[in-house]
C-alpha angles and dihedrals in degrees: 000000000000092000092055091043089055092048093047091048096048098041092041092051091049090053092045092052091048090052087048090057092050096046097041092048092054092045092048092048093048096249102123090141089071094058089093090065091051093052090045089055091048090051091051091049092051092048092050092048092051089047092053090049091051092049092050091048101045103021098081093049113121095025123119119272092252092050092049091049091048092051092045093049093047094048090047090054089052089049090054089051091051093050093048093047091047094052096051096036089056090053094051102038106032096102094049096044097090094051093044094052094044091049090051090049093052092052091048093049092050090053105043143310089256088061090060090052089053093050092052091046094051099044094045095035092058090061091043095051092048090050094048093051096045094044092048091053092050092046090054091057091052094056118209095346117125093208095095091056092046091049092049093049092049090050093050092048092050090047093053091048092050091047093052093047092050091049092050092048093243097118135052113207128172095224092184093062091040094056093041094055095040090046091056091048091048090055087060092046091049091051089055091049089051091053090049090050090053090050091051091051090048091053089048089056093242094111125037131233103056091147097039103098124196089196140345117204096161090126092054095037107030109200090227094052121101093247092045089051090047093053092046093049096046107037102005091247114180117201089211106050125176123223092249092052091050092047092049092047092050094043090055105039099045100056096031094050090046093052092045094050090046092051092046091048098048100036125036110235089209139355120242108297120221131192104263128190118261098269093055097044093113089069089064093051091047091054092070 
């Protein structure tokens, strides 16, 4: 549940800040009449993201067990790629994001109102599609439990509230520290998703070694226990882990965490964020 809450919070806040850039730029430039196009684009992006989530959830139904495991493992690998790309892309591009979005908006406005809808759809939809894929992958590892969905919804709700408060100047948040800490936690979550993807592919018969266990602590950490459920929901820990899962987990988390910590230590992900007034809200979003 915590892993999905974290993903919902981080991705939701990114989307909220992007929307803040769009809205504040139009307000600041005296183009309030175009806000309808922005909200239309946001609505399309949300609908497409929900549609992708529905396809991922119900599409594999009726397939053989091996086929479902193969699809689940492949999609989990894609989710890991998205998370990793997102973490490092945010570190490299955060300071240019505001200017890039505003430049894209100006070009869209000069073309047509439909172009502005497309800009809003694309910039928000990217966050939505990433969220749908990552949350689906985490939900698969939790089985029939509703906790992943609850955690994701809570994270998104908190993100929207924070985004609105920042835009209105009612909240001061050091976005640099926020994205650094959540980025480090997401590296751990992604490593767990990768291990789960390997296990799925082993059960599908695509990868070998499904019965070759590196360790089995099911007696000490029963999967049905509260602490077993907690470890599964936060870092995708499996009490019975194969050698290939352990190798994949280690091969991912060691270099990726090293590179992330090095990037965070040598280059600030964001300067100190203040609580600006409404017209200058884009500066907060850009400071990510």
